[in-house]
C-alpha positions in Angstrom: 146.1 121.2 88.2 145.9 118.0 90.3 144.4 115.1 88.4 141.8 113.0 90.2 140.4 109.6 89.2 137.1 108.8 91.1 135.3 105.5 91.1 131.7 105.2 92.5 130.9 108.7 91.3 127.2 108.0 91.0 126.8 106.5 94.5 126.0 108.3 97.7 129.4 109.2 98.9 130.9 109.5 95.4 128.3 111.9 94.1 128.7 114.2 97.1 132.5 114.0 96.6 132.2 114.8 92.9 130.1 117.9 93.9 132.9 119.0 96.2 135.6 118.4 93.7 133.9 120.5 91.1 132.7 123.3 93.4 135.6 125.6 92.5 136.3 125.7 88.7 139.9 124.9 87.8 140.8 123.4 91.1 140.9 119.8 90.0 141.0 117.9 86.7 138.5 115.1 87.5 137.9 111.8 85.6 135.3 109.4 86.8 134.5 105.7 86.1 130.9 105.0 85.6 128.7 102.2 84.2 127.0 103.3 81.0 123.3 103.7 81.6 120.6 106.2 81.0 120.4 106.9 84.7 124.1 107.5 85.1 124.3 109.7 82.0 121.6 111.9 83.5 123.3 112.1 86.8 126.7 113.0 85.3 125.6 115.4 82.6 125.8 118.5 84.9 129.3 117.5 85.9 130.3 116.8 82.3 129.2 120.3 81.5 131.7 121.5 84.1 134.6 119.7 82.5 134.5 116.3 84.2 135.7 113.5 82.0 133.8 110.1 82.1 135.3 106.7 81.3 132.3 104.5 80.6 133.0 101.1 82.1 133.1 99.2 85.4 135.6 98.1 88.0 136.1 94.7 86.3 137.0 96.4 83.0 140.8 96.4 83.3 141.4 98.7 80.4 138.9 101.3 81.6 140.4 101.3 85.1 143.9 101.5 83.6 143.0 104.6 81.5 141.7 106.3 84.6 144.6 105.4 86.9 147.5 106.0 84.6 146.8 109.7 84.3 145.9 110.4 87.9 147.8 111.9 90.8 145.2 110.7 93.3 142.8 107.7 92.9 139.7 108.0 95.0 138.4 104.4 95.1 134.9 104.7 96.4 133.1 102.3 94.0 131.8 98.8 94.5 128.8 96.7 95.4 127.1 97.8 98.6 124.1 96.8 100.6 121.3 96.0 100.0 122.4 94.7 96.6 125.5 93.1 98.2 123.3 91.0 100.4 121.2 89.7 97.5 124.2 89.1 95.1 127.1 88.0 97.3 129.1 86.2 94.6 128.9 89.3 92.4 129.9 91.5 95.3 133.0 89.5 96.0 134.0 89.5 92.4 133.4 93.2 91.9 134.9 94.5 95.1 138.0 92.3 95.2 138.5 92.3 91.4 138.1 96.1 91.3 140.8 96.6 93.8 143.1 94.1 91.9 142.6 96.2 88.8 143.3 99.5 90.6 146.5 98.2 92.1 147.8 96.7 88.8 147.1 100.0 87.1 148.9 102.0 89.8 152.0 99.9 90.1 153.9 101.3 87.1 153.9 104.7 89.0 153.9 103.2 92.5 156.1 105.9 94.0 153.9 108.8 92.7 150.2 108.0 92.6 148.2 108.1 95.9 145.3 105.7 96.4 142.5 106.5 98.8 140.3 103.5 99.5 136.9 103.6 101.2 136.6 100.6 103.5 133.8 99.9 105.9 132.9 99.6 109.5 131.4 96.2 108.6 134.9 94.8 108.5 135.0 94.7 112.3 132.0 92.4 112.4 129.7 91.7 115.4 129.8 94.0 118.4 127.4 93.8 121.3 126.7 96.1 124.2 128.6 96.6 126.5 131.4 96.0 123.9 130.2 99.0 122.0 133.4 101.1 121.6 136.2 100.3 119.2 139.0 101.7 117.0 141.4 101.0 114.2 143.6 98.1 115.1 140.7 96.0 116.5 140.4 92.5 114.9 138.6 92.4 111.6 136.1 89.6 111.9 133.2 90.2 109.5 129.8 88.9 110.5 128.8 85.4 109.1 127.3 85.5 105.6 128.5 89.1 105.1 130.1 88.9 101.6 130.3 92.7 101.5 132.4 92.9 104.7 134.6 90.0 103.5 135.2 91.7 100.2 136.0 95.0 101.8 138.4 93.4 104.2 140.2 91.4 101.6 140.4 94.4 99.2 142.0 96.5 102.0 144.5 93.8 102.8 145.5 93.7 99.1 146.1 97.4 99.1 148.1 97.4 102.3 150.2 94.5 101.2 150.9 96.0 97.8 154.1 97.8 96.7 152.3 101.2 96.4 154.1 103.9 98.3 151.1 106.1 99.1 147.8 104.7 100.2 145.2 105.1 102.9 142.1 103.2 103.9 139.2 105.2 105.3 136.7 102.8 106.9 133.3 104.3 106.3 130.4 104.0 108.8 126.7 104.3 108.1 125.9 107.3 105.9 122.9 109.4 106.6 121.1 110.1 103.3 117.5 110.0 102.0 118.0 106.7 100.3 117.9 105.0 103.7 114.2 105.7 103.8 113.8 104.2 100.3 115.5 100.9 101.6 113.2 100.6 104.5 111.2 97.9 102.8 114.2 95.6 102.4 114.5 92.7 104.8 118.1 93.5 105.7 116.7 96.3 107.9 115.8 93.5 110.3 119.4 92.1 110.3 120.3 95.1 112.5 120.0 94.5 116.3 117.7 97.0 117.9 120.0 97.1 120.9 123.1 97.8 118.8 124.8 101.1 118.2 126.4 103.0 115.4 128.3 106.2 114.9 126.8 107.7 111.8 128.2 110.4 109.4 126.3 112.5 106.9 126.6 112.1 103.1 127.7 115.8 102.9 130.5 115.3 105.4 131.6 112.2 103.6 131.8 114.1 100.3 134.0 116.7 101.9 136.4 114.0 102.9 137.0 113.1 99.2 137.9 116.7 98.4 139.9 117.4 101.6 142.1 114.4 101.0 143.2 115.8 97.7 144.6 119.0 99.1 148.2 119.9 99.1 148.3 120.5 102.9 147.5 116.8 103.7 150.6 115.8 105.8 152.8 112.9 104.8 152.2 111.2 108.1 148.5 110.8 107.1 149.3 108.1 104.5 149.9 104.4 104.9 147.4 104.1 107.8 143.7 103.2 108.4 141.2 105.6 109.8 137.5 105.3 110.9 135.1 107.8 109.4 132.6 109.0 112.0 130.4 112.0 112.7 131.6 112.4 116.3 129.7 112.4 119.6 126.5 113.9 118.2 126.1 111.1 115.7 126.5 108.2 118.2 123.1 106.6 118.3 121.6 103.3 119.4 119.8 101.5 116.6 116.6 102.0 118.4 117.2 105.8 118.6 118.0 105.7 114.9 114.8 103.8 114.0 112.7 106.3 116.0 114.3 109.3 114.2 113.9 107.6 110.8 110.2 106.8 111.3 109.6 110.3 112.8 111.1 111.8 109.7 108.5 110.0 107.6 105.7 110.8 109.9 105.3 107.2 110.9 104.5 105.7 114.4 107.4 104.6 116.6 109.0 101.1 116.2 106.8 99.6 118.9 103.7 100.3 116.8 104.8 98.8 113.5 107.4 96.0 114.3 107.6 93.0 116.6 110.7 93.1 118.7 111.6 89.5 117.7 111.7 90.4 114.0 115.1 91.9 114.6 118.4 89.9 114.9 120.1 90.3 118.2 123.6 89.7 116.9 125.8 88.9 113.9 125.9 92.5 112.7 128.4 95.4 112.8 128.5 98.8 114.5 130.1 100.5 117.4 131.2 104.0 118.6 134.7 105.0 117.7 137.2 106.0 120.4 139.5 107.3 117.6 136.7 109.1 115.7 138.4 112.5 115.8 141.7 111.3 114.3 140.5 111.8 110.8 138.6 115.0 111.6 141.8 116.5 113.2 143.6 116.1 109.9 141.0 116.7 107.2 138.4 118.9 109.0 135.5 117.6 107.1 132.6 117.9 109.6 130.0 120.6 109.0 128.8 120.8 112.6 125.2 120.1 111.7 123.2 118.1 114.2 121.5 114.8 113.4 118.1 116.3 113.9 118.9 119.1 111.4 120.1 116.5 108.9 117.0 114.3 109.3 114.9 117.4 108.5 116.9 117.9 105.3 116.6 114.2 104.4 112.8 114.5 104.6 112.8 117.3 102.1 114.6 115.2 99.6 112.0 112.4 99.6 109.6 111.7 96.7 106.2 113.1 97.1 104.5 109.8 98.0 106.3 109.7 101.3 104.0 112.5 102.4 101.2 109.9 102.4 102.9 107.8 105.2 101.3 109.7 108.1 97.8 108.9 106.9 98.5 105.1 106.9 97.2 103.4 110.1 99.8 101.7 112.3 98.2 98.2 111.8 98.5 98.6 108.0 102.2 99.5 108.3 102.8 96.6 110.6 101.1 94.2 108.3 103.3 95.4 105.4 106.5 95.3 107.5 105.6 91.8 108.7 105.6 90.6 105.1 109.0 92.3 104.6 110.3 90.3 107.6 109.2 87.1 105.9 110.8 87.9 102.5 112.3 84.6 101.1 116.0 84.1 101.6 116.9 87.2 103.6 113.9 87.8 105.8 114.6 86.8 109.5 111.1 85.5 109.9 111.5 83.5 106.8 114.5 81.8 108.4 112.4 81.1 111.5 109.4 79.7 109.5 111.7 77.6 107.3 114.0 76.5 110.2 117.2 77.8 108.5 119.4 76.7 111.3 122.7 78.4 110.2 121.0 81.8 109.9 119.0 81.3 113.2 122.2 80.4 115.1 124.1 83.3 113.7 121.4 85.9 114.2 120.1 84.8 117.7 122.1 82.0 119.0 119.5 79.3 118.3 115.7 78.9 118.1 115.3 79.0 121.9 117.2 82.2 122.2 114.8 83.7 119.6 111.8 82.4 121.5 113.0 84.1 124.7 113.2 87.6 123.2 110.9 89.8 125.3 108.2 92.1 124.0 108.7 95.8 123.6 107.5 96.5 127.2 110.1 94.3 128.7 113.0 95.0 126.3 115.9 96.9 127.6 116.2 99.9 125.3 118.4 102.0 127.6 121.3 103.9 126.1 124.7 102.2 126.9 127.5 104.2 128.5 128.5 107.4 126.7 131.7 107.5 128.6 134.4 107.0 125.9 137.2 104.7 127.1 140.7 105.9 126.5 141.8 104.9 123.0 144.4 102.2 123.0 147.8 103.4 121.8 148.3 101.8 118.4 150.3 104.5 116.8 153.5 102.5 117.2 151.8 99.5 115.6 150.6 101.7 112.7 154.2 102.7 112.0 155.5 99.2 111.8 157.6 98.2 108.8 156.4 96.9 105.5 158.4 93.7 106.2 156.5 90.6 105.2 156.1 88.3 108.2 154.7 84.7 108.4 152.1 84.2 111.1 150.4 81.1 112.4 146.6 81.2 113.2 145.7 80.3 116.8 142.3 79.1 115.6 142.9 76.9 112.6 146.7 76.5 112.6 147.0 78.0 109.1 150.2 79.9 108.2 149.9 83.1 106.3 152.1 86.0 105.3 151.3 89.7 105.4 153.0 93.0 106.3 153.5 93.9 109.9 151.5 97.1 109.5 148.6 95.1 107.9 148.5 92.8 110.9 148.6 95.8 113.2 145.5 97.2 111.4 143.4 94.2 112.5 143.9 91.8 109.6 144.3 88.1 110.4 144.1 84.6 109.0 142.7 84.6 105.4 141.4 81.1 105.8 139.3 82.0 108.8 138.1 85.1 107.0 136.8 83.1 104.1 135.1 80.6 106.3 132.9 83.4 107.8 131.3 84.3 104.5 129.8 80.8 104.1 130.3 80.9 100.4 132.8 79.2 98.0 135.1 82.1 97.3 138.0 80.5 95.6 138.0 78.6 92.2 134.3 79.1 91.5 134.5 82.9 91.7 137.0 84.0 89.1 138.6 87.2 90.3 
């Protein structure tokens, strides 16, 4: 029986993956790492009853991680700090996500030629993309948005894995996951960090969970490993952010965006998201997509909501707008709080300056048309992905810094570590002990 070690088992993707891994009794021997809490014990009890073993600890607990990795054939590293918590606690996010990867690698090195490590990266690693530059693929430069500690941590953790001496690894860069929790996060100000004119190729939580089981199967070919892939739901899940907002609000029985938001509450840039030209590469190997449509999935999400969401349709639009206006002014992360308090770095990053924000048109004049659905031909980066593990010294064209990384790491979009750190706008060296 194949032995699986899963981190992040109580999160959105991890919990769906755990469900898939335990669907057929006797198929896998599963061990998970989870923080000890009443909530997590309740979540995991049904799986414990099915034979799943739990190591109570976190990613920064070296001994706990070691215990999980040393007995595993495959490590599914899904765990880590994610948004919105990652936005509120950037230092903790960096420490957890990078430190967790460090512990995984150290624990795996004694059996580096045997254990396979599957890392779940993020579309946020690519950073800001604006229409008409709304198509992309693996191999594109990784330039996280400014202030995005989460994207920085995911990028650095991926680089560490790729530059390690492990023989078998893969990085699956996760996109936005459709799940009912998105509706629960609607009252967080980071919702306004997302440009209304942007795009994203979504994937469902169920399809994401299937990936974690599919990648453990014996028929996964050897050529799958030592590469990066984008996780996407395919053509049906390519939406503009405006289309997504409309579907999300409709699912709750709320009025459309124009009725409850001001257009200038939303950032116009400094965020991630694009449609994948190479979206089908992972599907062609793992065959994880169910074929459900987004509309079908939104209906299912609505059924999973707490009862009090059923009250949303009776709330008048002006009351909802008053509430969301307060959310947009939330101290520290609310975009309108930045405007009111003249937080220049944030204003420049999100709109290109105060004058640019002032020039944002109202909803009636805003261009909400769907950008081109014609998928450009994917750039041939297959040869680059097959480049050697030779360590090469590069010189940054921007800051002149010299850095060393593997050729295949560079080909996957990684670049100057110094420039990467400068984007996060935090001290990420000596004062954050990783």
